[in-house]
A tleap script that builds the chain and sets N, CA, C and O, in Angstrom:
source leaprc.protein.ff14SB
mol = sequence {
  NMET SER LYS PRO HIE THR ARG THR PHE ASP
  PHE LEU TYR ARG GLU ILE CYS VAL THR LEU
  ASP ARG ARG ILE SER ARG TYR GLN LEU TRP
  LEU PHE ILE SER GLU LEU GLY PHE ASP THR
  ASP GLU LEU SER ARG ASP ASP VAL VAL SER
  PHE VAL GLN ASN GLY LEU SER VAL ILE LEU
  GLU ARG GLU ARG GLN GLY LEU LYS THR ARG
  THR ARG ARG GLN LEU GLN LYS ARG LEU LEU
  GLY PHE ASP PRO ARG TYR PRO THR PRO GLU
  GLU TRP LEU THR ASN ILE GLY ARG SER ALA
  CALA
}
set mol.1.N position { -22.440 14.983 72.865 }
set mol.1.CA position { -23.621 15.692 71.858 }
set mol.1.C position { -22.621 16.896 71.233 }
set mol.1.O position { -21.769 17.544 71.842 }
set mol.2.N position { -23.004 16.979 69.830 }
set mol.2.CA position { -23.019 17.999 68.965 }
set mol.2.C position { -23.003 19.615 69.640 }
set mol.2.O position { -23.614 19.872 70.677 }
set mol.3.N position { -22.295 20.526 68.962 }
set mol.3.CA position { -22.733 22.255 69.158 }
set mol.3.C position { -24.158 22.415 68.966 }
set mol.3.O position { -24.756 22.000 67.973 }
set mol.4.N position { -24.766 23.118 70.081 }
set mol.4.CA position { -25.851 23.346 69.994 }
set mol.4.C position { -26.680 23.842 68.984 }
set mol.4.O position { -27.826 23.443 68.773 }
set mol.5.N position { -26.066 24.754 68.332 }
set mol.5.CA position { -26.705 25.381 66.936 }
set mol.5.C position { -26.534 24.016 65.806 }
set mol.5.O position { -27.449 23.638 65.074 }
set mol.6.N position { -25.478 23.539 65.846 }
set mol.6.CA position { -25.548 22.649 64.752 }
set mol.6.C position { -26.470 21.401 64.931 }
set mol.6.O position { -26.770 20.547 64.097 }
set mol.7.N position { -26.847 21.524 66.267 }
set mol.7.CA position { -28.119 20.559 66.638 }
set mol.7.C position { -29.413 21.204 66.148 }
set mol.7.O position { -30.430 20.512 66.090 }
set mol.8.N position { -29.431 22.322 65.839 }
set mol.8.CA position { -30.909 22.913 65.718 }
set mol.8.C position { -31.146 22.811 63.991 }
set mol.8.O position { -32.235 22.800 63.417 }
set mol.9.N position { -29.967 22.750 63.452 }
set mol.9.CA position { -30.048 22.230 61.665 }
set mol.9.C position { -30.636 20.733 61.628 }
set mol.9.O position { -31.639 20.299 61.062 }
set mol.10.N position { -29.812 20.186 62.305 }
set mol.10.CA position { -30.188 18.897 62.623 }
set mol.10.C position { -31.438 18.193 62.694 }
set mol.10.O position { -31.929 17.315 61.985 }
set mol.11.N position { -31.921 18.932 63.957 }
set mol.11.CA position { -33.593 18.855 64.203 }
set mol.11.C position { -34.436 19.392 63.308 }
set mol.11.O position { -35.528 18.833 63.211 }
set mol.12.N position { -34.195 20.469 62.521 }
set mol.12.CA position { -34.906 21.022 61.858 }
set mol.12.C position { -35.317 20.108 60.372 }
set mol.12.O position { -36.376 20.081 59.745 }
set mol.13.N position { -34.009 19.400 60.128 }
set mol.13.CA position { -33.934 18.136 59.100 }
set mol.13.C position { -34.940 17.188 59.436 }
set mol.13.O position { -35.892 16.857 58.729 }
set mol.14.N position { -34.573 16.667 60.885 }
set mol.14.CA position { -35.440 15.676 61.136 }
set mol.14.C position { -36.758 15.786 61.219 }
set mol.14.O position { -37.478 14.870 60.821 }
set mol.15.N position { -37.238 16.872 61.726 }
set mol.15.CA position { -38.345 17.098 62.021 }
set mol.15.C position { -39.310 17.339 60.742 }
set mol.15.O position { -40.494 17.022 60.864 }
set mol.16.N position { -38.839 17.901 59.493 }
set mol.16.CA position { -39.274 18.159 58.693 }
set mol.16.C position { -39.558 16.852 57.434 }
set mol.16.O position { -40.430 16.885 56.566 }
set mol.17.N position { -38.574 15.791 57.657 }
set mol.17.CA position { -38.603 14.561 56.893 }
set mol.17.C position { -39.740 13.773 57.921 }
set mol.17.O position { -40.671 13.156 57.401 }
set mol.18.N position { -39.627 13.824 59.088 }
set mol.18.CA position { -40.663 13.038 59.719 }
set mol.18.C position { -42.157 13.343 59.739 }
set mol.18.O position { -43.115 12.633 60.043 }
set mol.19.N position { -42.064 14.776 59.270 }
set mol.19.CA position { -43.627 15.345 59.151 }
set mol.19.C position { -43.842 14.804 57.602 }
set mol.19.O position { -44.798 14.067 57.361 }
set mol.20.N position { -42.954 15.182 56.604 }
set mol.20.CA position { -43.253 14.688 55.491 }
set mol.20.C position { -43.521 13.078 55.166 }
set mol.20.O position { -44.148 12.604 54.220 }
set mol.21.N position { -42.903 12.448 56.159 }
set mol.21.CA position { -42.983 10.833 56.041 }
set mol.21.C position { -42.191 10.519 54.801 }
set mol.21.O position { -42.726 9.843 53.922 }
set mol.22.N position { -40.978 10.951 54.663 }
set mol.22.CA position { -40.150 10.847 53.763 }
set mol.22.C position { -38.721 11.513 53.830 }
set mol.22.O position { -38.808 12.700 54.142 }
set mol.23.N position { -37.505 11.101 53.634 }
set mol.23.CA position { -36.503 12.054 53.205 }
set mol.23.C position { -36.487 12.817 52.631 }
set mol.23.O position { -37.072 12.494 51.597 }
set mol.24.N position { -36.036 14.159 52.560 }
set mol.24.CA position { -35.622 15.281 51.863 }
set mol.24.C position { -34.152 15.483 51.591 }
set mol.24.O position { -33.436 15.233 52.561 }
set mol.25.N position { -33.576 15.854 50.562 }
set mol.25.CA position { -32.327 16.438 50.445 }
set mol.25.C position { -31.952 17.209 51.870 }
set mol.25.O position { -32.472 18.296 52.121 }
set mol.26.N position { -31.118 16.649 52.689 }
set mol.26.CA position { -30.498 17.312 53.548 }
set mol.26.C position { -29.543 18.554 53.327 }
set mol.26.O position { -29.447 19.537 54.062 }
set mol.27.N position { -28.630 18.209 51.761 }
set mol.27.CA position { -27.863 19.195 51.070 }
set mol.27.C position { -28.813 20.508 51.022 }
set mol.27.O position { -28.807 21.590 51.608 }
set mol.28.N position { -29.677 19.856 49.986 }
set mol.28.CA position { -30.672 21.124 49.677 }
set mol.28.C position { -31.267 21.809 50.629 }
set mol.28.O position { -31.508 22.962 50.272 }
set mol.29.N position { -31.639 21.523 51.831 }
set mol.29.CA position { -32.274 22.003 52.743 }
set mol.29.C position { -31.160 23.252 53.335 }
set mol.29.O position { -31.404 24.441 53.544 }
set mol.30.N position { -29.817 22.461 53.516 }
set mol.30.CA position { -28.639 23.307 54.030 }
set mol.30.C position { -28.375 24.824 52.973 }
set mol.30.O position { -27.961 25.921 53.348 }
set mol.31.N position { -28.715 24.465 51.815 }
set mol.31.CA position { -28.013 25.142 50.838 }
set mol.31.C position { -29.391 26.180 50.964 }
set mol.31.O position { -29.167 27.390 50.971 }
set mol.32.N position { -30.604 25.766 51.047 }
set mol.32.CA position { -31.537 26.842 50.906 }
set mol.32.C position { -31.390 27.861 52.357 }
set mol.32.O position { -31.407 29.089 52.267 }
set mol.33.N position { -31.270 27.246 53.466 }
set mol.33.CA position { -31.059 28.033 54.625 }
set mol.33.C position { -30.038 28.937 54.522 }
set mol.33.O position { -30.212 30.048 55.022 }
set mol.34.N position { -28.863 28.648 53.896 }
set mol.34.CA position { -27.774 29.509 53.385 }
set mol.34.C position { -28.515 30.620 52.657 }
set mol.34.O position { -28.623 31.796 53.007 }
set mol.35.N position { -28.994 30.035 51.602 }
set mol.35.CA position { -29.450 30.978 50.613 }
set mol.35.C position { -30.374 32.243 51.329 }
set mol.35.O position { -30.406 33.410 50.940 }
set mol.36.N position { -30.994 31.746 52.305 }
set mol.36.CA position { -31.751 32.877 53.108 }
set mol.36.C position { -30.814 33.862 53.908 }
set mol.36.O position { -31.253 34.891 54.422 }
set mol.37.N position { -29.552 33.492 53.973 }
set mol.37.CA position { -28.546 34.604 54.616 }
set mol.37.C position { -28.151 33.847 56.193 }
set mol.37.O position { -27.268 34.386 56.860 }
set mol.38.N position { -28.766 32.729 56.675 }
set mol.38.CA position { -28.435 32.222 57.746 }
set mol.38.C position { -27.441 31.220 57.912 }
set mol.38.O position { -27.544 30.286 57.117 }
set mol.39.N position { -26.464 31.157 58.765 }
set mol.39.CA position { -25.348 30.322 58.844 }
set mol.39.C position { -26.003 28.843 59.504 }
set mol.39.O position { -26.406 28.766 60.665 }
set mol.40.N position { -26.018 27.809 58.613 }
set mol.40.CA position { -26.382 26.486 59.402 }
set mol.40.C position { -25.673 25.865 60.616 }
set mol.40.O position { -26.210 25.057 61.373 }
set mol.41.N position { -24.594 26.256 60.712 }
set mol.41.CA position { -23.525 25.970 61.884 }
set mol.41.C position { -24.149 26.776 63.378 }
set mol.41.O position { -24.086 26.341 64.528 }
set mol.42.N position { -24.756 28.082 62.892 }
set mol.42.CA position { -24.959 28.962 64.096 }
set mol.42.C position { -26.161 29.303 64.244 }
set mol.42.O position { -26.460 30.423 64.661 }
set mol.43.N position { -27.303 28.125 63.832 }
set mol.43.CA position { -28.517 28.738 63.771 }
set mol.43.C position { -29.123 29.157 65.371 }
set mol.43.O position { -29.116 28.459 66.386 }
set mol.44.N position { -29.553 30.326 65.207 }
set mol.44.CA position { -30.554 30.936 66.522 }
set mol.44.C position { -31.872 30.507 66.631 }
set mol.44.O position { -32.341 29.746 65.785 }
set mol.45.N position { -32.438 30.856 67.452 }
set mol.45.CA position { -33.765 30.768 67.826 }
set mol.45.C position { -34.488 31.874 66.802 }
set mol.45.O position { -35.474 31.515 66.158 }
set mol.46.N position { -34.118 32.839 66.710 }
set mol.46.CA position { -34.705 33.929 65.918 }
set mol.46.C position { -34.437 33.559 64.418 }
set mol.46.O position { -35.325 33.857 63.619 }
set mol.47.N position { -33.347 32.965 63.968 }
set mol.47.CA position { -33.301 32.345 62.863 }
set mol.47.C position { -34.382 31.170 62.561 }
set mol.47.O position { -34.761 30.933 61.414 }
set mol.48.N position { -34.737 30.619 63.441 }
set mol.48.CA position { -35.701 29.386 63.285 }
set mol.48.C position { -36.786 29.993 63.123 }
set mol.48.O position { -37.247 29.672 62.028 }
set mol.49.N position { -37.713 31.018 63.882 }
set mol.49.CA position { -38.395 31.610 63.705 }
set mol.49.C position { -38.865 32.293 62.272 }
set mol.49.O position { -39.985 32.259 61.762 }
set mol.50.N position { -37.792 32.853 61.838 }
set mol.50.CA position { -37.503 33.580 60.453 }
set mol.50.C position { -37.666 32.285 59.175 }
set mol.50.O position { -38.226 32.446 58.090 }
set mol.51.N position { -37.145 31.274 59.566 }
set mol.51.CA position { -37.371 30.260 58.606 }
set mol.51.C position { -38.869 29.640 58.500 }
set mol.51.O position { -39.470 29.308 57.479 }
set mol.52.N position { -39.290 29.582 59.834 }
set mol.52.CA position { -40.544 29.219 59.678 }
set mol.52.C position { -41.816 29.939 59.086 }
set mol.52.O position { -42.848 29.570 58.526 }
set mol.53.N position { -41.217 31.230 59.502 }
set mol.53.CA position { -42.398 32.186 58.970 }
set mol.53.C position { -41.995 32.747 57.358 }
set mol.53.O position { -42.795 33.423 56.711 }
set mol.54.N position { -40.949 32.444 56.953 }
set mol.54.CA position { -40.492 32.814 55.449 }
set mol.54.C position { -40.090 31.410 54.492 }
set mol.54.O position { -40.442 31.233 53.325 }
set mol.55.N position { -39.256 30.478 55.333 }
set mol.55.CA position { -38.809 29.592 54.510 }
set mol.55.C position { -39.442 28.393 54.205 }
set mol.55.O position { -39.316 27.812 53.127 }
set mol.56.N position { -40.219 27.958 55.273 }
set mol.56.CA position { -40.890 26.565 55.573 }
set mol.56.C position { -41.780 26.294 54.258 }
set mol.56.O position { -41.812 25.185 53.724 }
set mol.57.N position { -42.522 27.440 53.770 }
set mol.57.CA position { -43.832 27.071 52.742 }
set mol.57.C position { -42.683 26.815 51.584 }
set mol.57.O position { -42.832 25.746 50.993 }
set mol.58.N position { -41.758 27.479 51.236 }
set mol.58.CA position { -40.882 27.407 49.821 }
set mol.58.C position { -40.485 25.726 50.235 }
set mol.58.O position { -40.815 24.812 49.480 }
set mol.59.N position { -39.993 25.562 51.090 }
set mol.59.CA position { -39.162 23.900 51.236 }
set mol.59.C position { -40.540 23.138 50.608 }
set mol.59.O position { -40.433 22.507 49.556 }
set mol.60.N position { -41.840 23.232 51.314 }
set mol.60.CA position { -42.981 22.431 51.160 }
set mol.60.C position { -43.242 22.594 50.031 }
set mol.60.O position { -43.807 21.578 49.624 }
set mol.61.N position { -43.137 23.398 49.193 }
set mol.61.CA position { -43.680 23.783 47.779 }
set mol.61.C position { -42.642 23.074 46.889 }
set mol.61.O position { -43.091 22.344 46.005 }
set mol.62.N position { -41.212 23.211 47.027 }
set mol.62.CA position { -40.332 22.492 46.539 }
set mol.62.C position { -40.505 21.195 46.432 }
set mol.62.O position { -40.391 20.621 45.349 }
set mol.63.N position { -40.828 20.529 47.645 }
set mol.63.CA position { -40.855 19.237 47.966 }
set mol.63.C position { -42.470 18.489 47.247 }
set mol.63.O position { -42.796 17.302 47.260 }
set mol.64.N position { -43.104 19.466 46.773 }
set mol.64.CA position { -44.560 19.491 46.179 }
set mol.64.C position { -45.213 18.420 47.589 }
set mol.64.O position { -45.406 17.204 47.576 }
set mol.65.N position { -45.393 19.228 48.504 }
set mol.65.CA position { -45.761 18.343 49.591 }
set mol.65.C position { -46.799 19.456 50.379 }
set mol.65.O position { -46.346 20.234 51.219 }
set mol.66.N position { -48.200 19.433 50.013 }
set mol.66.CA position { -48.912 20.047 50.958 }
set mol.66.C position { -49.283 19.507 52.159 }
set mol.66.O position { -49.570 18.326 52.355 }
set mol.67.N position { -49.269 20.503 53.055 }
set mol.67.CA position { -49.887 19.825 54.825 }
set mol.67.C position { -51.063 20.357 55.011 }
set mol.67.O position { -51.561 21.312 54.415 }
set mol.68.N position { -51.506 19.706 55.868 }
set mol.68.CA position { -53.064 20.147 56.349 }
set mol.68.C position { -52.260 20.984 57.148 }
set mol.68.O position { -51.078 21.000 57.493 }
set mol.69.N position { -53.746 22.005 57.427 }
set mol.69.CA position { -53.147 23.201 58.176 }
set mol.69.C position { -53.061 22.717 59.768 }
set mol.69.O position { -52.633 23.533 60.584 }
set mol.70.N position { -53.418 21.556 60.155 }
set mol.70.CA position { -53.177 21.425 61.599 }
set mol.70.C position { -51.877 20.313 61.785 }
set mol.70.O position { -51.414 20.138 62.912 }
set mol.71.N position { -51.411 19.694 60.788 }
set mol.71.CA position { -50.213 19.184 60.629 }
set mol.71.C position { -49.036 20.372 60.571 }
set mol.71.O position { -48.016 20.268 61.252 }
set mol.72.N position { -49.266 21.440 59.743 }
set mol.72.CA position { -48.297 22.369 59.610 }
set mol.72.C position { -47.906 23.217 60.859 }
set mol.72.O position { -46.749 23.549 61.117 }
set mol.73.N position { -49.106 23.556 61.672 }
set mol.73.CA position { -49.210 23.981 62.826 }
set mol.73.C position { -48.444 23.332 63.858 }
set mol.73.O position { -47.801 23.975 64.688 }
set mol.74.N position { -48.496 22.101 63.829 }
set mol.74.CA position { -47.880 20.917 64.869 }
set mol.74.C position { -46.411 20.835 64.355 }
set mol.74.O position { -45.604 20.548 65.240 }
set mol.75.N position { -45.911 21.022 63.146 }
set mol.75.CA position { -44.538 21.149 62.659 }
set mol.75.C position { -44.031 22.544 63.232 }
set mol.75.O position { -43.045 22.576 63.969 }
set mol.76.N position { -44.617 23.514 62.934 }
set mol.76.CA position { -44.208 24.853 63.387 }
set mol.76.C position { -43.856 24.929 64.855 }
set mol.76.O position { -42.871 25.575 65.213 }
set mol.77.N position { -44.529 24.372 65.608 }
set mol.77.CA position { -44.529 24.373 67.182 }
set mol.77.C position { -43.579 23.718 67.414 }
set mol.77.O position { -42.802 24.348 68.131 }
set mol.78.N position { -43.167 22.558 67.119 }
set mol.78.CA position { -42.219 21.311 67.595 }
set mol.78.C position { -41.024 22.299 66.814 }
set mol.78.O position { -40.156 22.483 67.667 }
set mol.79.N position { -40.726 22.840 65.833 }
set mol.79.CA position { -39.603 23.681 65.534 }
set mol.79.C position { -39.021 24.760 66.362 }
set mol.79.O position { -37.877 25.039 66.719 }
set mol.80.N position { -40.393 25.359 66.577 }
set mol.80.CA position { -40.190 26.599 67.614 }
set mol.80.C position { -40.086 26.247 69.138 }
set mol.80.O position { -39.660 26.996 70.017 }
set mol.81.N position { -40.524 25.052 69.276 }
set mol.81.CA position { -40.370 24.879 70.843 }
set mol.81.C position { -39.034 24.065 71.351 }
set mol.81.O position { -38.755 23.748 72.507 }
set mol.82.N position { -38.057 23.745 69.762 }
set mol.82.CA position { -36.775 23.249 70.374 }
set mol.82.C position { -35.664 24.209 70.767 }
set mol.82.O position { -35.262 25.225 70.201 }
set mol.83.N position { -35.259 23.587 71.939 }
set mol.83.CA position { -34.173 24.529 72.882 }
set mol.83.C position { -32.892 23.135 72.562 }
set mol.83.O position { -32.987 21.942 72.851 }
set mol.84.N position { -31.769 23.874 71.881 }
set mol.84.CA position { -30.833 23.071 71.596 }
set mol.84.C position { -29.734 22.994 73.011 }
set mol.84.O position { -28.664 22.390 72.935 }
set mol.85.N position { -30.080 23.530 73.970 }
set mol.85.CA position { -29.534 23.376 75.071 }
set mol.85.C position { -29.836 22.219 75.901 }
set mol.85.O position { -29.174 21.992 76.914 }
set mol.86.N position { -30.944 21.362 75.472 }
set mol.86.CA position { -31.272 20.179 76.334 }
set mol.86.C position { -31.687 19.133 75.267 }
set mol.86.O position { -31.996 19.456 74.120 }
set mol.87.N position { -31.672 17.785 75.749 }
set mol.87.CA position { -31.541 16.822 74.952 }
set mol.87.C position { -33.158 16.603 74.629 }
set mol.87.O position { -34.039 16.830 75.459 }
set mol.88.N position { -33.385 16.137 73.316 }
set mol.88.CA position { -34.857 15.886 72.963 }
set mol.88.C position { -35.227 14.875 73.434 }
set mol.88.O position { -34.251 14.194 73.752 }
set mol.89.N position { -36.637 14.154 73.769 }
set mol.89.CA position { -36.745 13.038 74.020 }
set mol.89.C position { -35.953 12.114 73.634 }
set mol.89.O position { -35.248 11.459 74.402 }
set mol.90.N position { -36.005 11.953 72.183 }
set mol.90.CA position { -35.130 10.717 71.542 }
set mol.90.C position { -33.672 10.752 71.918 }
set mol.90.O position { -33.009 9.733 72.113 }
set mol.91.N position { -33.207 11.988 72.007 }
set mol.91.CA position { -31.592 11.834 72.500 }
set mol.91.C position { -31.575 11.380 73.756 }
set mol.91.O position { -30.615 10.678 74.076 }
set mol.92.N position { -32.565 11.655 74.698 }
set mol.92.CA position { -32.820 11.373 76.301 }
set mol.92.C position { -32.244 9.743 76.450 }
set mol.92.O position { -31.326 9.207 77.071 }
set mol.93.N position { -33.402 9.250 75.447 }
set mol.93.CA position { -33.777 7.916 75.587 }
set mol.93.C position { -32.542 7.115 75.039 }
set mol.93.O position { -32.129 6.053 75.505 }
set mol.94.N position { -32.033 7.790 73.990 }
set mol.94.CA position { -30.701 7.035 73.434 }
set mol.94.C position { -29.561 7.249 74.332 }
set mol.94.O position { -28.626 6.450 74.293 }
set mol.95.N position { -29.549 8.034 74.966 }
set mol.95.CA position { -28.333 8.309 75.890 }
set mol.95.C position { -28.543 7.501 77.127 }
set mol.95.O position { -27.511 7.071 77.642 }
set mol.96.N position { -30.015 7.123 77.879 }
set mol.96.CA position { -30.050 5.987 78.775 }
set mol.96.C position { -29.768 4.764 78.299 }
set mol.96.O position { -29.171 3.992 79.050 }
set mol.97.N position { -30.195 4.261 76.742 }
set mol.97.CA position { -29.869 2.874 76.231 }
set mol.97.C position { -28.121 2.706 76.221 }
set mol.97.O position { -27.466 1.712 76.536 }
set mol.98.N position { -27.663 3.974 75.770 }
set mol.98.CA position { -25.986 3.775 75.744 }
set mol.98.C position { -25.335 3.537 77.115 }
set mol.98.O position { -24.329 2.845 77.266 }
set mol.99.N position { -26.086 4.259 78.241 }
set mol.99.CA position { -25.161 4.111 79.387 }
set mol.99.C position { -25.823 2.680 80.092 }
set mol.99.O position { -25.303 2.376 81.165 }
set mol.100.N position { -26.718 1.941 79.684 }
set mol.100.CA position { -27.341 0.727 80.268 }
set mol.100.C position { -26.518 -0.208 79.513 }
set mol.100.O position { -26.671 -1.392 79.814 }
set mol.101.N position { -25.783 0.033 78.712 }
set mol.101.CA position { -24.957 -1.218 77.962 }
set mol.101.C position { -23.777 -1.393 78.554 }
set mol.101.O position { -23.009 -2.268 78.154 }
savepdb mol mol.pdb
quit
């Protein structure tokens, strides 16, 4: 498993793509988060909170993607609920599948 903070960026990227139901530019997201003054390799929970409060709207506008209020709240809740110290359900299931093989 990769470093916990690197997993945070990976998680942000995946959750935004899943919510938008399409892939966005990973590099553009990385650049944007860097422009906000965060180190994408060392994202902390406080960084994620700040991103959700200040940057998420900008990303959604850049992607020309309006989200219903409920969908946006669900995305924010998932992003803020992520703890890189523990595997996500998807990672857990993937690891179970690997160990069974």
